[in-house]
MARMI-385963 format. One line per field, with one value per atom (N, C-alpha, C): residue in one letter; atom name; x, y, z. Coordinates in steps of 0.1 Angstrom, whole numbers, always signed. Layout:
BEGIN
residu A; ...
atome CA; ...
x X; ...
y Y; ...
z Z; ...
! end
This chain:
BEGIN
residu M; M; M; G; G; G; I; I; I; E; E; E; T; T; T; L; L; L; F; F; F; V; V; V; I; I; I; A; A; A; I; I; I; L; L; L; I; I; I; L; L; L; S; S; S; I; I; I; V; V; V; A; A; A; H; H; H; E; E; E; V; V; V; S; S; S; H; H; H; G; G; G; Y; Y; Y; A; A; A; A; A; A; N; N; N; M; M; M; L; L; L; G; G; G; D; D; D; P; P; P; T; T; T; A; A; A; R; R; R; L; L; L; A; A; A; G; G; G; R; R; R; L; L; L; T; T; T; L; L; L; N; N; N; P; P; P; I; I; I; S; S; S; H; H; H; V; V; V; D; D; D; L; L; L; L; L; L; G; G; G; S; S; S; I; I; I; V; V; V; I; I; I; P; P; P; G; G; G; L; L; L; L; L; L; V; V; V; L; L; L; T; T; T; G; G; G; A; A; A; N; N; N; I; I; I; L; L; L; F; F; F; G; G; G; W; W; W; A; A; A; K; K; K; P; P; P; V; V; V; P; P; P; Y; Y; Y; N; N; N; P; P; P; Y; Y; Y; N; N; N; L; L; L; R; R; R; N; N; N; Q; Q; Q; R; R; R; W; W; W; G; G; G; E; E; E; A; A; A; I; I; I; V; V; V; A; A; A; G; G; G; S; S; S; G; G; G; P; P; P; L; L; L; V; V; V; N; N; N; I; I; I; A; A; A; I; I; I; A; A; A; L; L; L; V; V; V; F; F; F; G; G; G; L; L; L; V; V; V; I; I; I; R; R; R; F; F; F; G; G; G; V; V; V; E; E; E; A; A; A; N; N; N; A; A; A; L; L; L; S; S; S; V; V; V; A; A; A; F; F; F; V; V; V; D; D; D; L; L; L; A; A; A; S; S; S; Y; Y; Y; I; I; I; V; V; V; Y; Y; Y; I; I; I; N; N; N; I; I; I; L; L; L; L; L; L; A; A; A; F; F; F; F; F; F; N; N; N; L; L; L; I; I; I; P; P; P; I; I; I; P; P; P; P; P; P; L; L; L; D; D; D; G; G; G; S; S; S; K; K; K; I; I; I; L; L; L; K; K; K; A; A; A; I; I; I; L; L; L; P; P; P; F; F; F; A; A; A; L; L; L; A; A; A; R; R; R; A; A; A; F; F; F; S; S; S; Q; Q; Q; L; L; L; E; E; E; A; A; A; L; L; L; F; F; F; A; A; A; Q; Q; Q; Y; Y; Y; G; G; G; L; L; L; V; V; V; A; A; A; V; V; V; L; L; L; G; G; G; F; F; F; V; V; V; L; L; L; L; L; L; F; F; F; A; A; A; Y; Y; Y; F; F; F; L; L; L; W; W; W; P; P; P; F; F; F; F; F; F; S; S; S; A; A; A; L; L; L; I; I; I; Q; Q; Q; L; L; L; L; L; L; F; F; F; T; T; T; L; L; L; I; I; I; T; T; T; G; G; G; M; M; M; P; P; P; I; I; I; V; V; V
atome N; CA; C; N; CA; C; N; CA; C; N; CA; C; N; CA; C; N; CA; C; N; CA; C; N; CA; C; N; CA; C; N; CA; C; N; CA; C; N; CA; C; N; CA; C; N; CA; C; N; CA; C; N; CA; C; N; CA; C; N; CA; C; N; CA; C; N; CA; C; N; CA; C; N; CA; C; N; CA; C; N; CA; C; N; CA; C; N; CA; C; N; CA; C; N; CA; C; N; CA; C; N; CA; C; N; CA; C; N; CA; C; N; CA; C; N; CA; C; N; CA; C; N; CA; C; N; CA; C; N; CA; C; N; CA; C; N; CA; C; N; CA; C; N; CA; C; N; CA; C; N; CA; C; N; CA; C; N; CA; C; N; CA; C; N; CA; C; N; CA; C; N; CA; C; N; CA; C; N; CA; C; N; CA; C; N; CA; C; N; CA; C; N; CA; C; N; CA; C; N; CA; C; N; CA; C; N; CA; C; N; CA; C; N; CA; C; N; CA; C; N; CA; C; N; CA; C; N; CA; C; N; CA; C; N; CA; C; N; CA; C; N; CA; C; N; CA; C; N; CA; C; N; CA; C; N; CA; C; N; CA; C; N; CA; C; N; CA; C; N; CA; C; N; CA; C; N; CA; C; N; CA; C; N; CA; C; N; CA; C; N; CA; C; N; CA; C; N; CA; C; N; CA; C; N; CA; C; N; CA; C; N; CA; C; N; CA; C; N; CA; C; N; CA; C; N; CA; C; N; CA; C; N; CA; C; N; CA; C; N; CA; C; N; CA; C; N; CA; C; N; CA; C; N; CA; C; N; CA; C; N; CA; C; N; CA; C; N; CA; C; N; CA; C; N; CA; C; N; CA; C; N; CA; C; N; CA; C; N; CA; C; N; CA; C; N; CA; C; N; CA; C; N; CA; C; N; CA; C; N; CA; C; N; CA; C; N; CA; C; N; CA; C; N; CA; C; N; CA; C; N; CA; C; N; CA; C; N; CA; C; N; CA; C; N; CA; C; N; CA; C; N; CA; C; N; CA; C; N; CA; C; N; CA; C; N; CA; C; N; CA; C; N; CA; C; N; CA; C; N; CA; C; N; CA; C; N; CA; C; N; CA; C; N; CA; C; N; CA; C; N; CA; C; N; CA; C; N; CA; C; N; CA; C; N; CA; C; N; CA; C; N; CA; C; N; CA; C; N; CA; C; N; CA; C; N; CA; C; N; CA; C; N; CA; C; N; CA; C; N; CA; C; N; CA; C; N; CA; C; N; CA; C; N; CA; C; N; CA; C; N; CA; C; N; CA; C; N; CA; C; N; CA; C; N; CA; C; N; CA; C; N; CA; C; N; CA; C; N; CA; C; N; CA; C; N; CA; C; N; CA; C; N; CA; C; N; CA; C; N; CA; C; N; CA; C; N; CA; C; N; CA; C; N; CA; C; N; CA; C; N; CA; C; N; CA; C; N; CA; C; N; CA; C; N; CA; C; N; CA; C; N; CA; C; N; CA; C; N; CA; C; N; CA; C; N; CA; C; N; CA; C; N; CA; C; N; CA; C; N; CA; C; N; CA; C; N; CA; C; N; CA; C; N; CA; C; N; CA; C; N; CA; C; N; CA; C; N; CA; C; N; CA; C; N; CA; C; N; CA; C; N; CA; C; N; CA; C; N; CA; C; N; CA; C; N; CA; C; N; CA; C
x +1950; +1938; +1942; +1935; +1939; +1934; +1939; +1936; +1921; +1915; +1901; +1892; +1896; +1889; +1890; +1901; +1903; +1893; +1892; +1883; +1869; +1865; +1851; +1848; +1858; +1855; +1854; +1863; +1863; +1849; +1845; +1832; +1820; +1821; +1811; +1810; +1822; +1823; +1818; +1822; +1818; +1803; +1798; +1783; +1775; +1780; +1773; +1774; +1785; +1786; +1777; +1776; +1766; +1752; +1749; +1736; +1733; +1742; +1740; +1740; +1749; +1749; +1735; +1730; +1717; +1706; +1706; +1697; +1698; +1711; +1713; +1709; +1711; +1707; +1692; +1685; +1670; +1665; +1670; +1666; +1668; +1680; +1683; +1673; +1670; +1660; +1646; +1643; +1630; +1630; +1641; +1641; +1649; +1655; +1663; +1678; +1685; +1699; +1709; +1704; +1712; +1724; +1723; +1734; +1744; +1739; +1748; +1756; +1749; +1756; +1766; +1764; +1773; +1784; +1785; +1795; +1794; +1782; +1781; +1776; +1775; +1771; +1784; +1792; +1805; +1806; +1813; +1816; +1829; +1835; +1848; +1844; +1849; +1845; +1849; +1860; +1864; +1853; +1845; +1834; +1823; +1823; +1811; +1815; +1828; +1832; +1827; +1821; +1817; +1827; +1834; +1844; +1839; +1827; +1821; +1816; +1807; +1800; +1809; +1819; +1826; +1840; +1844; +1858; +1857; +1852; +1853; +1844; +1831; +1822; +1826; +1828; +1833; +1846; +1855; +1868; +1867; +1858; +1856; +1850; +1840; +1833; +1843; +1852; +1862; +1872; +1877; +1887; +1882; +1869; +1863; +1857; +1859; +1854; +1839; +1831; +1817; +1811; +1799; +1793; +1788; +1787; +1781; +1791; +1790; +1798; +1788; +1789; +1779; +1786; +1780; +1785; +1776; +1780; +1772; +1781; +1776; +1783; +1776; +1782; +1775; +1762; +1751; +1739; +1740; +1736; +1736; +1725; +1728; +1717; +1707; +1695; +1685; +1674; +1667; +1656; +1643; +1635; +1622; +1613; +1614; +1605; +1608; +1619; +1623; +1618; +1614; +1610; +1597; +1596; +1584; +1572; +1575; +1565; +1564; +1556; +1555; +1548; +1540; +1533; +1543; +1550; +1559; +1573; +1577; +1591; +1601; +1598; +1607; +1608; +1597; +1597; +1606; +1605; +1613; +1628; +1631; +1645; +1650; +1642; +1646; +1647; +1638; +1638; +1650; +1655; +1666; +1678; +1681; +1693; +1692; +1682; +1681; +1679; +1673; +1671; +1684; +1693; +1707; +1714; +1713; +1720; +1714; +1701; +1695; +1700; +1701; +1705; +1720; +1728; +1742; +1743; +1735; +1734; +1729; +1719; +1714; +1724; +1731; +1741; +1752; +1758; +1769; +1764; +1752; +1746; +1743; +1738; +1735; +1748; +1758; +1771; +1777; +1775; +1779; +1771; +1758; +1749; +1753; +1753; +1756; +1770; +1779; +1793; +1798; +1793; +1796; +1791; +1778; +1772; +1781; +1787; +1795; +1809; +1813; +1826; +1836; +1831; +1839; +1845; +1843; +1848; +1858; +1868; +1878; +1872; +1878; +1873; +1875; +1886; +1888; +1877; +1873; +1862; +1849; +1846; +1833; +1833; +1844; +1845; +1842; +1849; +1848; +1833; +1828; +1815; +1804; +1807; +1798; +1797; +1808; +1808; +1800; +1802; +1794; +1779; +1775; +1761; +1756; +1763; +1758; +1757; +1767; +1767; +1757; +1754; +1744; +1730; +1728; +1715; +1713; +1723; +1722; +1719; +1726; +1724; +1710; +1705; +1692; +1681; +1681; +1670; +1671; +1683; +1685; +1679; +1682; +1677; +1662; +1656; +1641; +1634; +1641; +1634; +1627; +1614; +1606; +1608; +1621; +1623; +1632; +1629; +1637; +1651; +1661; +1661; +1663; +1660; +1663; +1653; +1657; +1649; +1635; +1634; +1620; +1610; +1615; +1606; +1599; +1607; +1601; +1592; +1595; +1586; +1573; +1574; +1562; +1553; +1560; +1552; +1544; +1550; +1543; +1531; +1532; +1521; +1510; +1513; +1503; +1492; +1480; +1470; +1475; +1469; +1474; +1476; +1465; +1466; +1477; +1478; +1489; +1503; +1504; +1516; +1521; +1511; +1514; +1519; +1513; +1517; +1531; +1534; +1547; +1558; +1554; +1563; +1568; +1559; +1563; +1574; +1572; +1583; +1596; +1595; +1608; +1614; +1606; +1611; +1618; +1612; +1617; +1631; +1632; +1645; +1655; +1651; +1660; +1665; +1656; +1660; +1671; +1671; +1681; +1692; +1690; +1701; +1709; +1722; +1732; +1729; +1724; +1720; +1709; +1699; +1689; +1694; +1702; +1708; +1716; +1725; +1734; +1726; +1715; +1707; +1700; +1695; +1689; +1699; +1711; +1722; +1725; +1726; +1728; +1716; +1704; +1692; +1692; +1696; +1696; +1707; +1719; +1730; +1728; +1722; +1721; +1708; +1697; +1684; +1678; +1679; +1672; +1681; +1694; +1703; +1701; +1699; +1697; +1685; +1674; +1663; +1666; +1672; +1676; +1686; +1696; +1706; +1700; +1690; +1684; +1677; +1671; +1665; +1675; +1687; +1697; +1703; +1705; +1711; +1701; +1688; +1678; +1678; +1679; +1679; +1692; +1703; +1716; +1715; +1710; +1709; +1699; +1688; +1679; +1685; +1693; +1700; +1711; +1720; +1733; +1731; +1721; +1720; +1729; +1736; +1746; +1744; +1747; +1746; +1758; +1756; +1767; +1776; +1789; +1799; +1808
y +652; +643; +629; +621; +608; +598; +586; +575; +572; +573; +570; +580; +593; +604; +602; +598; +595; +584; +573; +562; +567; +575; +580; +589; +598; +606; +597; +587; +578; +570; +566; +559; +568; +580; +590; +593; +595; +598; +586; +574; +562; +559; +562; +560; +570; +582; +593; +589; +584; +580; +569; +559; +548; +553; +563; +569; +576; +584; +591; +582; +572; +562; +555; +552; +545; +553; +566; +575; +573; +573; +572; +558; +548; +534; +533; +539; +538; +546; +558; +566; +558; +552; +545; +533; +526; +515; +520; +532; +538; +545; +544; +550; +563; +568; +580; +577; +578; +575; +586; +597; +609; +606; +600; +597; +588; +578; +568; +575; +583; +590; +600; +605; +615; +608; +595; +587; +587; +589; +590; +577; +566; +554; +546; +552; +546; +549; +540; +542; +549; +553; +561; +575; +578; +590; +603; +602; +614; +619; +610; +614; +621; +620; +626; +636; +639; +649; +663; +669; +683; +690; +701; +707; +712; +718; +723; +712; +704; +694; +682; +678; +666; +669; +681; +684; +696; +707; +719; +717; +714; +713; +702; +689; +679; +682; +688; +692; +702; +712; +723; +717; +708; +701; +693; +686; +678; +687; +697; +706; +714; +718; +725; +717; +704; +695; +695; +696; +697; +683; +683; +670; +662; +668; +660; +660; +651; +650; +650; +659; +661; +664; +660; +663; +658; +662; +657; +656; +649; +647; +655; +656; +663; +654; +660; +652; +646; +633; +626; +632; +636; +642; +632; +636; +628; +638; +633; +641; +635; +640; +634; +632; +640; +638; +626; +620; +607; +595; +596; +585; +579; +566; +559; +561; +560; +562; +576; +584; +598; +601; +591; +593; +591; +580; +577; +577; +580; +579; +587; +599; +608; +603; +598; +592; +580; +571; +559; +563; +572; +576; +582; +591; +597; +587; +577; +568; +557; +556; +546; +549; +562; +566; +561; +566; +562; +546; +540; +526; +518; +523; +517; +519; +531; +533; +524; +522; +513; +499; +495; +481; +479; +489; +488; +487; +495; +495; +482; +476; +463; +452; +452; +441; +441; +453; +454; +453; +458; +457; +443; +435; +421; +412; +416; +410; +412; +425; +428; +419; +420; +413; +398; +391; +376; +373; +382; +379; +381; +391; +393; +382; +377; +366; +353; +352; +340; +342; +354; +357; +355; +359; +357; +369; +381; +393; +400; +407; +414; +427; +433; +446; +457; +456; +466; +465; +453; +452; +457; +454; +458; +474; +480; +494; +500; +495; +499; +497; +485; +482; +491; +494; +503; +517; +522; +535; +534; +523; +521; +521; +514; +513; +527; +533; +546; +556; +558; +568; +565; +553; +550; +551; +549; +552; +567; +574; +589; +594; +590; +595; +591; +579; +575; +584; +585; +592; +607; +612; +627; +630; +622; +625; +622; +615; +613; +624; +634; +646; +653; +656; +661; +676; +680; +694; +695; +703; +704; +709; +704; +695; +680; +677; +663; +653; +641; +630; +629; +631; +630; +640; +651; +661; +656; +648; +643; +631; +624; +613; +618; +629; +635; +641; +647; +654; +643; +632; +621; +616; +616; +611; +621; +634; +644; +645; +649; +652; +663; +663; +672; +686; +692; +706; +709; +700; +702; +699; +690; +688; +700; +707; +719; +730; +731; +741; +738; +725; +720; +723; +723; +726; +740; +749; +763; +764; +756; +756; +751; +741; +736; +747; +754; +765; +776; +779; +788; +784; +771; +766; +767; +763; +764; +778; +787; +801; +806; +802; +806; +796; +784; +775; +772; +775; +771; +778; +790; +797; +789; +784; +777; +764; +757; +744; +746; +756; +758; +763; +771; +775; +763; +754; +742; +734; +732; +725; +731; +744; +750; +748; +749; +747; +732; +723; +709; +707; +712; +709; +715; +726; +733; +731; +727; +726; +712; +706; +693; +681; +683; +672; +663; +669; +660; +650; +654; +645; +635; +640; +631; +621; +625; +616; +605; +608; +598; +587; +592; +582; +573; +579; +571; +561; +565; +556; +544; +547; +537; +527; +532; +523; +515; +521; +514; +502; +505; +494; +483; +486; +476; +467; +473; +465; +457; +463; +456; +449; +452; +446; +451; +462; +468; +483; +489; +504; +511; +524; +531; +535; +532; +536; +547
z +1104; +1100; +1102; +1110; +1113; +1102; +1103; +1093; +1094; +1107; +1108; +1101; +1102; +1095; +1080; +1075; +1060; +1056; +1064; +1061; +1060; +1070; +1070; +1058; +1054; +1042; +1030; +1029; +1017; +1017; +1028; +1029; +1025; +1030; +1026; +1011; +1005; +991; +982; +986; +978; +980; +992; +994; +986; +985; +978; +963; +958; +944; +941; +949; +947; +947; +955; +955; +942; +937; +924; +912; +912; +900; +899; +911; +911; +904; +906; +899; +884; +879; +865; +859; +867; +862; +862; +872; +872; +861; +858; +846; +833; +832; +820; +818; +829; +828; +824; +827; +824; +811; +803; +790; +787; +798; +796; +796; +785; +785; +788; +793; +795; +804; +815; +824; +817; +810; +804; +793; +785; +774; +779; +791; +797; +805; +805; +811; +826; +832; +846; +853; +845; +851; +855; +863; +868; +882; +889; +904; +906; +895; +896; +903; +915; +922; +914; +906; +899; +889; +884; +875; +882; +895; +903; +913; +914; +925; +922; +932; +932; +941; +936; +944; +957; +957; +970; +978; +973; +981; +984; +976; +979; +986; +985; +990; +1001; +997; +1005; +1018; +1016; +1028; +1037; +1032; +1042; +1048; +1041; +1047; +1058; +1056; +1066; +1078; +1076; +1088; +1096; +1089; +1096; +1104; +1097; +1103; +1114; +1114; +1125; +1136; +1135; +1145; +1147; +1135; +1136; +1140; +1145; +1150; +1139; +1127; +1115; +1104; +1095; +1083; +1071; +1062; +1052; +1039; +1028; +1015; +1004; +991; +980; +968; +958; +945; +934; +923; +912; +908; +908; +905; +891; +890; +878; +869; +857; +849; +843; +842; +836; +831; +820; +814; +818; +826; +831; +819; +809; +797; +789; +791; +784; +791; +804; +812; +807; +805; +800; +809; +822; +832; +837; +831; +834; +848; +852; +865; +877; +876; +888; +884; +872; +868; +877; +879; +887; +901; +906; +920; +921; +910; +910; +909; +900; +899; +912; +918; +931; +942; +943; +954; +952; +940; +938; +946; +948; +956; +970; +978; +992; +993; +983; +983; +983; +975; +974; +987; +993; +1006; +1017; +1017; +1027; +1024; +1012; +1009; +1014; +1011; +1016; +1031; +1038; +1053; +1058; +1051; +1055; +1054; +1042; +1040; +1051; +1052; +1062; +1076; +1079; +1092; +1096; +1087; +1090; +1091; +1083; +1085; +1099; +1104; +1118; +1128; +1126; +1136; +1137; +1126; +1126; +1128; +1123; +1125; +1139; +1146; +1160; +1168; +1165; +1173; +1171; +1159; +1157; +1160; +1166; +1169; +1158; +1146; +1133; +1127; +1134; +1128; +1137; +1131; +1138; +1143; +1153; +1158; +1147; +1139; +1129; +1118; +1115; +1104; +1110; +1122; +1128; +1128; +1132; +1132; +1118; +1108; +1094; +1089; +1091; +1087; +1094; +1107; +1114; +1108; +1104; +1097; +1084; +1076; +1064; +1067; +1077; +1080; +1084; +1093; +1098; +1087; +1079; +1069; +1058; +1055; +1045; +1050; +1063; +1069; +1069; +1072; +1073; +1059; +1049; +1035; +1030; +1033; +1028; +1034; +1047; +1054; +1053; +1052; +1049; +1036; +1026; +1012; +1011; +1020; +1020; +1026; +1032; +1037; +1025; +1026; +1014; +1012; +1011; +1008; +996; +986; +973; +977; +970; +959; +963; +976; +980; +974; +973; +967; +972; +985; +991; +985; +980; +974; +962; +954; +941; +944; +955; +959; +964; +972; +978; +966; +957; +946; +938; +936; +929; +936; +949; +958; +959; +959; +961; +950; +954; +943; +934; +922; +911; +915; +922; +926; +936; +945; +955; +949; +939; +932; +924; +918; +911; +921; +932; +942; +947; +949; +954; +943; +930; +920; +921; +925; +927; +938; +949; +959; +953; +945; +938; +930; +923; +915; +923; +935; +944; +949; +953; +957; +946; +934; +922; +920; +922; +919; +928; +941; +950; +951; +945; +944; +956; +955; +965; +979; +978; +991; +998; +991; +997; +1003; +996; +1001; +1013; +1013; +1024; +1036; +1034; +1045; +1051; +1043; +1049; +1056; +1051; +1058; +1072; +1073; +1086; +1095; +1090; +1098; +1103; +1095; +1098; +1109; +1106; +1115; +1129; +1131; +1144; +1151; +1144; +1150; +1149; +1137; +1135; +1138; +1138; +1140; +1152; +1164; +1176; +1174; +1168; +1166; +1155; +1144; +1133; +1138; +1146; +1150; +1159; +1167; +1175; +1166; +1155; +1146; +1140; +1135; +1129; +1139; +1151; +1161; +1164; +1164; +1166; +1155; +1142; +1131; +1130; +1134; +1134; +1144; +1156; +1166; +1161; +1155; +1150; +1139; +1131; +1120; +1125; +1133; +1137; +1150; +1158; +1171; +1181; +1178; +1188; +1188; +1199; +1200; +1193; +1190; +1184; +1196; +1194; +1205; +1200
! end
């Protein structure tokens, strides 16, 4: 495993941690202290590592030379019944994760865009920042897919009319019932069938932000 691969895995883990911590901060701001009391409002990766999602799955993808790198951390706990805004609270908490990833991608992407134009960045920094931008765009838009248990499902449920939202809750319950099997099934479907289309979107967004193609 080369140093570049280790950097990519480190960026992935830290980006996932930032995503999860933002959920906890959003919930805390809306009146639910569950994550704070559980000690999960920290950027220390050890507090968020999930054996399967943070180590086993990313490691297997790297070792097998897969075209994608995917993983997850332990979800930051929150109690939706504690949220002051019962109508939009869950959607706000869910949306905070992708929003933080988009913000990280924009910051580093704009540094690349203007730094390269000013010839003020080293090649090594541009390479590292490009990974940060790419991975955070990927995490943001993957999590916005409206399929349980991804963040996009909670945002969609908040937008749907009451009757459709209740029906969608049944789909969430079905995914929860099958748990890990459902998640891994979706990951395989995504990796082998949806990735080419999703990858094209990520590359387009990367170029729009940084002003340079993915190399």
